[in-house]
N, C-alpha and C positions, 0 to 999 in steps of 0.2 A: 812714248805715248801709249803703247800697248799695255804697259803695267797700270797706267792711270785708268784705262778703260776697264781693267779688271777690278781695281780697288774702288773706283768711282767715288773719289773724295768729295766732301761737301765744303771743306775749308783748306786752303793752301796759303802758306806764308812764303814770300819770295823777295829777292832783291830785284831791282829794275832790269838788270842786265839779262835776266832770263827771258822776260817778255820782249825786250828790245831785240834780242837775237831771233826769237820766234817770229816777230813781225818782219824783220829785215831779210831773214833767210828763207822763210816759208810762206809768208803772207804776201809781202810786197811784190816779189817776182811774178806772182800769178796775175797781177794787175798790169804787167808790162810784157806779157808773153807774145802779144801781137798788137799791131798798130790800132786795130779797132777797139779792143778792150782798153788800151792805154788812152785813146782819145776819149772814151766814155768816162774813164776813171778821172780824167783831168777836169771834168765838170763837177760842180758841187753835188748835184742830184745823183750822178753816177757814182761818185766816191762814197756817198752815204749808203747807197744801196749795196755796193760791193762790200763795204765794211760790215754792214749788218749781216749779210749772207756769210761772210768769212767768220764773224763772231759766232753764229749758230754752229758752224762746222767745228770751230775750236772747242766750244763747250761740249760737243759730242765727243771730241778726242780726249777731253778731260774726264769723260765718264758720264756726262749728262746730268750730274746732280750738284754741280758746283754752285755754291751760294755766296762764297766770299773768297776772293783772291787778294790777300793782303800784300801790299808792296811797301817796302821801307828800306832803309840803309843808305840810300842816295836819292837824288832827285830824278824823277821819271822824265824821260825825254818827251818834249811837248808833242811831237808828231805821233809818237806811239800812244800817248795818252788820248789824243784826239781820235785815233783809231779805236781804242777801248771804249770811249764814250759813244761813238757812232755805232759800234758793234753791239752795244747794250751788254757789254761784258761786266760781270759783277765784281769789279775791282774796288778795293778800298786803299786809302793812303794812311801811313803812320809816320810820325816824325818824333825823334827823341835821341837820347844819348845814353851811354852806359851809366853815366853819373846821375841820370834822372830816372832810372829804374824801369824801363827806359823811356816810356811814352810821355810826350808833352802835348802833342796835338794829333788829330786824326779825323778821318771822314769815312763813313761806311758807304756801300754802293749807292744808297739813296741820297747821300749828301755830297758826293764828290763834285768839285768844280775845277775846271781845267787849270792845271798848274798850281793849285792850292794844296797845302798839306792839311787843310781843314781847320777845325776849331780847337782851342785848348781843351784837354780832357778834364773831366770832373776832378776838382781838388787842385788844379794847376792854374796859376795866374801867369800870363805872359805880357811883356811890354817891350817896346822898342827903346833902347838906350841911345841917347844922343842922336835922335833922328835928323836926317838931312831935311832942312826946311822946304826944299823944292820937291823932293821925291818921297819923303816920309820913310826912307830906308835908314836902317841902323842895326846895331847888334841886338839880336833877340836875347832877352834875359828872362829868367823864370824863377817862380817861387812855388813851393808846395811841399807836402810831407814826403813826397817821393824823391826829393833832392838829397843827394849824399851829404853826410856831415863833413866830409873832407877826405883828402888823400892820406893814406896810412903813413904815419910818422913823417909827413912832409908838410909842415906848417907854411912854408913859403909858397909852395904850389897851391895849397888850399886858399891862402890869402889872395893870391893872384886870380883864383877862379871865381871870386865873388866881388860884386860892386861894394862900395863903401856902406850902402844901406842893406846889404845882405841878399841881393839877387844873384842867382847863378848865371855866369856868362857862358852862352852856348858857343861863342865864336862863329856863329852863323849870321850872315847879313840878310836881312829880310824886312818885310813890312806887314802890318796888320791893317786890313781895310775896315770900312765903317761897319761891316757885318761881323767883325772880329775873326775873319778868316786869315790864316797865316800864309804868307808867300815867302819862299826861300829864294834868295838871289845867288848865294854862293858862300863858300867858306871865306872868312876874313883873311886867313893866311894864304889863300889862293889868288886874291884880288891883285891885279896888276895896275899900278898907277901910270896913266898915260902921260905923254910929254907936256900936255897942257892941264894936267890935274884931274882928268876924268877917270872914273873907275871902269876898269875893263874886267869882265867876268869870263875867265877862260872856259868855264863849263858851258857857257852859252855858245861860244865859238866852236867848241868841240861837238856840241849837239848838231851844229850845221855841217861840220866836216863829216861826221858819222852818217849823215844822210846820203853821202855819195855811195853808190852801189858797190864799189870795190873796196871801200875803206871799212876795216873791221873795228878799229878803235883808234883813239888819238889823244894826245896831250898838247896843250898850248903853253909855251913857256916864254919868258922874256930873256932875250940875250942881246947885250950891248944896246939896250933901249929899243929893241925891235921885237916883234912877235914872231915866234918860230913854232911851227906845228910839227910834232913828231907823230908819224902815222904808221900803223900796221895794216897791211893790205890782206884781204881775203885771198888765200893762195889759189883756191879753185877758180874763183871768178877772175883773178889776175891771169891765170894760165889760159883760160878761155878767151879773155880779151886780147892777150898778146897773139894767140894763134889766129884769131879773126883778123886782126889788123895786119899781121904778116901776110896773110892770104890776099888781103886787099891791096896793100901798097908795097909789099916785098921789102919791108924794113927789118933791121935786126931787132932782137928782143929789147935790148937796152934802150934803143931809140924810141921804141913804142912806150916803154915805161917812163922815159924822160918826158915825152909828150903828155902822158897820163898825169904826171905830177903837175905840169903846167895847167892842165885842164882842171884838176882838183883845186888848185889855188884860185883860178878864175871863178870857179863854181862857188867857192866859199866867200871870196871877196865881193861877189855880186849880191850876197845875201846878208851881209853884216854892215854895221855902220862904219864910217871912215876911220874911227878910232880903233876898231877891232880887226882891221884887215891884216892878214898875215903877209910877211915879207919873204918867207922861205919855208920849204917843206923838206923834212928829212924822213926817209923810210927806215923803219926798224925791221930787222930781219926776223925777229921773234915777237911773241906777245909780250905786253908789258907785265911786270910783276905786280901781283895784286894781294890785297888783304884777304882774310877769311870771308869777308862780306863782299868780295869781288870788286872792291874799289882799287883803282890804280894807285900804287905807292908813288905819289908825285915827287916826294923828296929825293927819290933815286935818280930822277931825270932832270934835275935843275943844274 
């Protein structure tokens, strides 16, 4: 942050993980440091006031001149986005793919709406392919001069990337509302089909898991027809938690961790629908391997 105070940037482009870590590791703990602040924070008015004050402080830490903090590359966590909205933080959202050069939709700080990726950018047309008649959700497909001509020397992959009438398949499941705002539900390849045919979005479950104060990151996978969460715990917070519990109840460290895992599972299952409840949790000893844009390489953990 000291470098940012010197540079005093007006524009920053970032992946969601940066702001999510800042919120969970630097902002949120301050609202839980004592029971009085925590009690105030749990009220709607108190939360909004604290978020606004925290936003002012963060803008100063970024140098005080920030006008646009662009976020893209993955879906922004809903809780973190609510903080940014209530903090009056000048964030914007962008959605696109490499094959689309890359922007398809976006929203500037004056246009953002919670959990929406905004409107299609100028020159791009978006539609929902084969929408679900009940939810309106389907694959987002696109047309525009920014769309690639095809994959180099790979006609089969090129053919598979387009609909029969020439629209590019994003492989993202989403919907477009009556105001033409785009909402992303998840990657089609990540969706888990439930035992009774319902769509389960692992990204949404992971968002809940990551809200637990000791969880650093997570992946939800299907194994033998059941949902399993792989989680990586924050080492410093875990150490402090174990030491505190050992002082209180004289348990060994592994027993404390085992109880923590049960607590995390109860925490998650109390906040998701019955189809999205996890049946087991496995702790990863290290961080999950990521792409250059800091997305977890899911295919390595299935």
